[in-house]
C-alpha positions, 0 to 999 in steps of 0.5 A: 418418530425416529429421524432418518439416517444421517452421518455424524458429519452432517449432524455436526455441520448443521451446528457449525457456523457458516464456513468457507465452503458455505461462503463459496456456495453462496458465491456459486449460487449468485455467480451471475450477480458476481460475474456481472459485477466483475464485468461491469466494474472491469469494463467501466474501470478500463473505459475510464483508464483508457480515456485518462491522460497518460502520465510519463515521468522523466528525471534529470540529476544535478550534482552540487559543487562545494562553495570554496568561499564557505570551505574549511572547518567554519563551513562544516560548523555552519552545516552542523546547525543549519539546513543542508545546502541542498535544501536551499538549492532545491527551494530555488529549483521549486521556486515559482519564478524558476518555473514561470521562466521555464514555461514562458513563451520565447520571444520568437517561435522557432520549432525544432526540426526533430521531435526531441533534441537530447541535452548533453551533460553540462550543456547550458547557456549562461546568458540565455534562459530556456523558455519552452513556450508551454502556454500552448499545450499539445496533447497527442491522442496516440499517447492515450492508453486506448491507442495502445490497445488499437496498436496492439490489435493492429488497427493503428500504425505505430511510429514516432511523431510530434506536433509543435504549435503556437496558439494565440486567441485574439478575442475573448470568444476565440477557441482555447482548444482546437483539435488538429487532425492530419488526414494526409501529410499535406492536409489538416482538419481543424475543429472544436473538440466537443465536451458532450457530443461524440462529433467535433463541431465547426470542422474546417479542412485546409492545406497544411504548410509547416510554420504557416499561420491559420486563423480559426474563429479568431484564434491564430494557430501555427503548426509544425509537425515532424515524424509520421504524423499522417492520420494522427490527431492532436488537441492544441490548448492555450492556457495562461502563464500563471495556470501553466506555471501552477500546473507544472509546479504541481507535477514537479518533484525535487529531492536529494537522493541521500542526506548531504549527498549533494545529488539532486533529482529533478522529476517531472510528470507530464502527459507527453514523454518528450515534454516531460524530458524537456521540462526537466532538462530546461529547469536544470539548465535554467538553474545552472544559468541562474547560479552563474548569473548570481555569481556574476552579479555578486562580482559585478557589485564588488567591481562597482564598489571597488570602482567607486572607492578607486575613483574616490581614492584617485581623487584624493591622490590627485589632490595630494599630488596637486598640493605637493606640486603647489608647495614645491612651486611656492618654495623652489628651494624645497623641491624634495624633502630630506631622506629622513623626512621621506623615511618618516613619511613612508613609515607613517603611511605604512602604519596607517595602512596597518591600522586600517587593516586592524580596524577592519579585522576588529569589526569582523571579529566583533561581528563573528563573536556576536554571531557565535553568541547568537548561534549563527554559525553559517554567518560565522563561516562566511568570515572564515578568512578574517579569523586566522586564529589557530586556537579558535579553529582547533576548537571549531574542528572539535565542535565539527567532530561532535556535531558529526556524532550528533548527526549520527545519533539523529539518523538512528537512535540504535547504534552499535552500543545500543544494539550490544546493550539489547543483545546483552539484555536478551541473553540475560533474560534467557539466563534468568528464565532458565535459572528461575526454572532450576531454582523452582525445582530445587525449592520444590525438592527442599520443601518436599524433603522438609515435609517428609516426602521420601520420593522427592530426591528420586524425582530430583535425581531424574532432573540431575542432568539439567542441574549438572550445569549448576552443580556437577556433584549433584549428577555424581551423587545421583549416579551413586544413588541409582547404583545403591537403589539397583543393588538394593533391588537385586538383594531384596529377594535374597536378603532381609533388612537385618542383613549387614550388607543390606544395612550397610547399603541403607546407611550409605543411601541415607548419608547420600540423601543428607549430603544431597539435601545440604547441597540443595540448600547451598545451591538454592542460596546461590541461585537466589543471590545470582537472581538478585545480581541478574535483576540489578544487571537487568535494571542497569541494562534497561536504564542504559537502553532507555537513556541511549542516545539521550545521555549521549546527546546531552554529553555532546551538547555540553561539550559543544557549548563549552567549546563554543564558549572557548571560541567566543573567549578566544575571539574576545581575546583576539579583539583585545589583542587587536585593540592593543595593537591599534593602541600601539600603532597609534602611539607609533604614529604619534611618535613619528608625527612628533619626529616629523614636527621637528623637521624644518618648516619648509619640509613640514609643509611638503611632508603632510601632503606627501604623506597623504599622497603616499597613503592614497597611493597604497590604497589605490594600488590595493584597490586596483589589485582587488578590482583585477581579482574581482574581474577575474572572478566575474569572468571565471564564474562557474555554476554551483552545480553540474547537470550529470544526467540529463533527462530522456523521454521515458519509454513507458507510462507511469500510469495508467498501467492497463494490465495492473489496473485490469487486475485491480478492477477484477479484484474490486469487482469480485469484492463488490460482487461478493458483497452484493451476493451476501447482501442479496442472500441476507435480504432475500432470507432464502436458505440453501444448505441442509443445515439452514433448512433444518434450522429454519424448518426444525425438520430433518432433511431427507435428501438433496436433489441436484439441479438438473435440466428439464429436457422434454421428449415426445410420447406419441404426439404428446410432449412429456417432461424429463424425469431422472428416475425414468429417463436417466436411472444412473444419473446423480438425481436418480441416486438422490431420489433413491437415497430419499426412498431409503430414508423414508423406508427407514422411518417406516421400519423404525416407527409406524408403517408408512403406506400413504404420504403426501408431498407438498411445498411452501409455494408453487414452482418448487418441484413437488410434482416432479419430486412426487413422480420421481419418488413414486418411480423410485418406490415402484418395482416388480414387487411394489405397486405404487399409486400416485394421485394428483390432489392439486386440482387448482394447478394440476401438472402430473398429467403434463409430466407424463403426457396423459389426459387430465380427465377422468381424475380425482375431481370426477370421482368426488363430484360425479361418483365415477369409480376411481378404478376407471380413472387410473391411467398407466404411467408407462413405468413398471409398478406405477399407476396414476390418477390425475386431478381431473377437470374440477367444476366446483371448489377444489377445497370443498372436494378435498373436504369430501367425506368420500376421500378418506374412504378412497384412501382406505381403498387405495391402501388395500389395492396398492403397497404405497399411495403418494398424493401430490398436494397443493402448496401449503402457503397458497391454499388451505387444502393441505390442512384438510387432507394432511391428517388423513395420511400416514406422513407428509414430505415437504419439498423446498427449492434451494434459494426459494422462498424466505426461511420464515416460510419453512417455519410457518408451513411446519407449524400449520401442518403440525396444527392440522395433525399432519405427521411431517417426516422431513424436507426434500431440498430440491434444485441444489447447485452441484459443487465439488463438495457434493458431487461425490454424494450424487455418485459422480465421484465414482463414475455412476453416470449413464455414459459410464454404464453404457460404456460398460454394457458395450 
């Protein structure tokens, strides 16, 4: 039997895989599940987000000051081979000791009079550490996201307020968390926040007095509220110092804004914007105070050392003075030494002082040489003032420049040189590709010429413009060849090949081809040579790119190693020079001591203590000068950084962001809903589209009926069902039934005539009775008489749809022999009669097996043009198999998204085994979409409303 008419697009779509339209259709069918998932996910997510503690981020900025003690080229050298100075300072800012000092409780609780006190740039107290007392934590419930929603709805007042508190549990059982609510400005309500109940427990209402102490179940609580705190609620919580410091450290971020910039950003995340800003500022101020404290501590230790040395030298000086006085008293004649002896003593003291300085310098140089050999350039930088060697400093400057180049390579291995190399390589690859195409064309032409292909040159001449860039003469020869060919073509009808002019032109063309062939051979050889050169260049460029910047780093490292060795050699040379100077000074001292020994005995006795006195006097003078400098350094100690940008309370939350989170939850809900819809679709096994139905049933789809509402009306006292063909003849469902009617007529015209057909379904409630009635009405008309018989005697429904009596009906005819003509009832629709099921007393299956039924069908065919039987569901009972083979055809009704796809195949096989002629499937209750609306007539406005408007 021929298939009903279907467009080619329908046939191709049935073979296509599931596309976007079908995915959207799946979502449309399960839109309730998708929307429910979206609503659930969004609602739960927003409830969670609204209850989350807010996160505010405040940041302060510090600028590191250069340490002059480490300045100069040696300081630059130290920076090349060690971590940036900012790393050490950031480690101090992150240190647990710094954090612990900042969050620790102050000795005396003094709450401020304002909610937030801004910090001025460079504001700090060198002798005081800022302690915020954050072991008592106050959380304002007005900062939670849910409160923002209430404020946006006008249900909660807006205004700045803050509560300062100090909570001290005096016993182990004392509460660590207390809710404080202000019903009015002079009343407070204290309670324990409940973790599981909605109502707090142990509420106590008290009079509020600022800074007063309250005892709440063993916990001492002091409160100080500022701003518009009336009606607000807070949660006060006590935590140990270690827990508070650990939490604060986890929310602290310290980073340098750019490498070696010396600018440090201190960022603090907290649930309170004021507290976040105060934490960032306090940490910065404490860091500045600590750096001053360290500077002063170093100066103090220096002063203490100088004072110890000064006391020792002063004692030695006093002893020398007493010795001189004693000797002068013992020898009154020698009160003063001679001028020559005093000169010797002064020179000896000076030389001994110089020798002491050389000894210090030798020690410093020896340490510097050892540090340089060990690679400790930072320690070497600290000895810069002991190294006045200009040669070594020039070497170190060169090392600094090379180190800067090395750092530049470390920051990016694609410098200007490498970029240029890559650009050259790209140009070379393009040229190589173009030249390769040209060489291929030339070699092809040469091979064709050698094989005797006379048209090869003609094809080559067509490509002459592209080859002109390689050999301009080829283009000129191509033009000459074209001119000769044109002249030969014009003379072809007038002259014979034996004509002199013809022979002359042919010879010229032959010579031209020979010249071109020679040029091609030379051009090919040149292109091959150029290809080899480009290949070499390509390898060179690629090797240079791969080696860059490794070779450059190696070159820099070699130079740095050589310069470092030169510095080490110079330092050793300086050591040797100082050793020579020390030997020379020793010899000079020995010479002066020899001259001193030649003095008279009385002067020699006095000269020795005077020499010691002079030496100790010079040392004492130098120590006094050094002590004064150290005290000046202590007094002028400055922090190693400045607070250039103090933190301010952030005006907006960092998280949660309700609008963004809502969109995110909606998207997540859509994703989960889509997954749930596809999972439900896959697990249910139901089919929805024509392609799926045809694949599952191995039958053609006669048509799709859009879903419509089952409105009901009254006929007299009886309620009748809404039937689209009768009640909305111009609607999309009516058009769909008429389309199915035409497909059935096409099948009847193309094959055996269809005078009787039954309508069945896989399971109940798939719309077979409604489809039977509407199809019957679609067939009925002035010249077509249709009889519809309700053969579903187990669950009859035709009489209900048409508001008719159940009896007499088909069961009465088969059981009691009642004439079928007496059972006919008017449907109220022109050309359509009905025989209802009747009230069967026996088994419906046995009645349908009656031998009278085939005779009845023949009589009905004689009396009507078309007979339609409303059959029972095929999967539920076996009645259909008994009756189906007696009918010309059977139509299967399937509700979109109904029973499992396997049921369609099972029903088809059962009907085929019973000998039924199943002509197709009616897909019922299809959800209307934009894609199929036009198919139901809506795109052209064929609705009842439009028809009524036209009639009006």
